Structure formats: structure tokens, C-alpha cells
C-alpha positions as CSV (number, residue, x, y, z in Angstrom):
1,M,0.0,0.0,0.0
2,K,1.3,3.4,-1.0
3,T,1.3,6.3,1.4
4,Y,1.0,9.8,0.2
5,N,2.3,13.0,1.7
6,S,-0.7,14.8,3.2
7,T,0.6,18.1,1.9
8,L,0.7,16.8,-1.6
9,M,-2.9,15.4,-1.3
10,S,-4.2,18.7,0.1
11,N,-2.5,20.6,-2.8
12,I,-4.3,18.3,-5.3
13,R,-7.6,18.9,-3.5
14,V,-7.1,22.7,-3.6
15,Q,-6.2,22.6,-7.3
16,N,-9.2,20.4,-8.0
17,N,-11.5,22.8,-6.1
18,N,-10.1,25.8,-8.0
19,Y,-10.7,24.0,-11.3
20,N,-14.3,23.3,-10.3
21,N,-14.8,26.9,-9.1
22,N,-13.4,28.2,-12.4
23,N,-15.7,26.0,-14.4
24,K,-18.6,27.2,-12.3
25,V,-17.7,30.8,-12.9
26,N,-17.2,30.2,-16.6
27,S,-20.5,28.4,-16.8
28,E,-22.2,31.3,-15.0
29,N,-20.6,33.8,-17.4
30,I,-21.7,31.9,-20.4
31,D,-25.2,31.5,-19.1
32,S,-25.5,35.2,-18.3
33,F,-24.1,36.1,-21.7
34,L,-26.5,33.9,-23.5
35,L,-29.4,35.2,-21.4
36,S,-28.5,38.8,-22.3
37,Q,-28.2,37.9,-26.0
38,H,-31.6,36.2,-25.9
39,I,-33.2,39.2,-24.2
40,R,-31.5,41.6,-26.7
41,F,-32.8,39.3,-29.6
42,E,-36.3,39.3,-28.3
43,K,-36.4,43.1,-27.9
44,Q,-35.4,43.6,-31.5
45,Q,-38.0,42.6,-34.1
46,M,-35.5,41.3,-36.5
47,D,-36.3,40.5,-40.1
48,L,-35.0,37.0,-40.7
49,D,-34.2,37.8,-44.4
50,A,-31.9,40.5,-43.2
51,L,-29.8,37.9,-41.3
52,Y,-28.6,36.4,-44.6
53,L,-28.9,32.9,-43.2
54,T,-29.4,31.4,-46.7
55,F,-27.9,31.8,-50.0
56,H,-29.4,30.2,-53.1
57,I,-27.5,30.1,-56.3
58,G,-28.4,28.6,-59.7
59,T,-27.2,28.2,-63.3
60,H,-29.1,27.6,-66.5
61,N,-28.1,27.1,-70.2
62,I,-30.8,29.4,-71.6
63,N,-29.9,28.6,-75.3
64,G,-30.6,32.1,-76.5
65,L,-32.6,35.1,-75.3
66,A,-32.6,37.2,-78.5
67,G,-35.7,35.7,-80.0
68,D,-37.9,35.0,-77.0
69,N,-38.7,37.7,-74.5
70,A,-40.7,35.2,-72.3
71,K,-37.6,33.2,-71.4
72,L,-36.0,36.0,-69.3
73,Y,-39.3,36.9,-67.7
74,G,-39.8,33.2,-66.8
75,I,-36.4,32.9,-65.2
76,L,-36.8,36.1,-63.2
77,N,-40.3,35.0,-62.1
78,W,-38.9,31.6,-61.0
79,M,-36.1,33.3,-59.1
80,Q,-38.6,35.5,-57.3
81,E,-40.8,32.5,-56.4
82,N,-37.9,30.3,-55.2
83,Q,-35.9,33.1,-53.5
84,V,-32.8,32.5,-55.7
85,D,-30.2,35.1,-54.9
86,I,-27.8,34.6,-57.8
87,M,-28.4,33.0,-61.2
88,A,-25.9,32.5,-64.0
89,L,-27.2,32.2,-67.6
90,N,-25.0,31.0,-70.3
91,E,-25.5,31.0,-74.1
92,T,-27.6,34.1,-74.0
93,N,-26.5,35.1,-77.5
94,L,-26.9,38.7,-76.4
95,N,-24.4,41.5,-76.1
96,Q,-24.4,43.9,-73.1
97,K,-26.4,46.6,-74.9
98,N,-29.2,44.2,-76.1
99,G,-29.3,42.5,-72.7
100,V,-30.1,45.7,-70.8
101,F,-33.1,46.3,-73.0
102,K,-34.4,42.7,-72.5
103,T,-34.8,43.1,-68.7
104,P,-38.5,43.4,-67.8
105,D,-39.2,46.7,-66.0
106,N,-41.2,45.0,-63.2
107,F,-38.0,43.1,-62.1
108,K,-35.5,45.9,-62.2
109,E,-36.2,46.9,-58.6
110,Q,-35.5,43.3,-57.3
111,F,-32.7,42.1,-59.6
112,Y,-29.6,43.5,-61.3
113,I,-28.2,41.7,-64.4
114,Y,-24.6,41.8,-65.4
115,W,-24.2,41.0,-69.1
116,S,-21.0,39.9,-70.8
117,S,-20.9,40.4,-74.5
118,K,-21.2,37.5,-76.9
119,Q,-18.4,36.7,-79.3
120,C,-18.7,38.8,-82.4
121,D,-17.8,35.9,-84.8
122,K,-20.3,33.5,-83.3
123,Y,-24.0,33.5,-83.8
124,K,-25.0,30.9,-81.2
125,G,-23.4,29.6,-78.0
126,S,-21.9,32.7,-76.5
127,G,-22.8,35.4,-74.0
128,V,-23.2,35.1,-70.2
129,A,-25.5,36.9,-67.8
130,L,-25.2,37.0,-64.0
131,I,-28.5,37.9,-62.2
132,C,-28.1,39.2,-58.7
133,S,-30.8,40.0,-56.2
134,R,-30.5,43.5,-54.9
135,K,-29.9,42.1,-51.4
136,W,-26.6,40.6,-52.5
137,N,-25.8,43.0,-55.3
138,K,-24.3,45.5,-52.9
139,Y,-21.4,43.0,-52.1
140,Y,-20.4,42.7,-55.8
141,Q,-17.4,44.9,-56.8
């Protein structure tokens, strides 16, 4: 049977008590912090959309927008219904100038569209558009 020095054992007990007391203090600090945050959160009527908790992104090969005005309207309507934040369209077959005029007026408040020009020597299969919701557009530079 081993015998331990009583001073050593009392030091271990003191250290253990200090550890438990520190944990209790830390736990109380954490609990009071969380309570204050909960109270602060309840006092503010926060718009959950403003928290930016979700980010929806999509892509679509549109296969040309020049001849069909309903395609872009349909995409923008779908983005609105499904709360899509950013959508990339490829093969728009539009240059930047024509793309600006294709944007329906009733969606200009909600979305901003960045158009890249199509290749001059290609009739089909070029041109890209990036549609950003205004909520996220302010972060684009």
C-alpha cells in the first residue's frame, strides 16, 4: 500500500476545487451572456431575411434570349418565387447593350443583371448573364 504525503494530497484537492470553481464561474458567465443575448434578440424585431442565413444560387443554359422575351421573364419570375439570390445564364446570345433592353421593368427593382458580350464571330453559343438579387448585389465589386 502506498502512502502519500498529506501536503501533496491537500494541494491536489485545492487545485481540483479551484478547477471546479473556475468551471462554475465560466459556466455562469456563459449563461449570463446567452441570457443577455436572448433578451436583446427578443427586444429587436428582426427580419430573418436581413440575417442572410441562406444563399441560393443557380445556373441555366438558356440557349438564346434574343428571339424569346418570355424566357428571361420566366427565369426572373422563377427566381422570385424560389428566392434564388444569384443565377448564371450561359449561351444568352446577347451582347451587353441588347441585354439591358431585354430586362423586364417590373423586375428591375429586385434584380440587377450583369451582361457579358457575346463573341462577335459566333451567332450561337456565347454570352453570359449573371443575375443578382439587390440584397446581394451591394457586395459585388
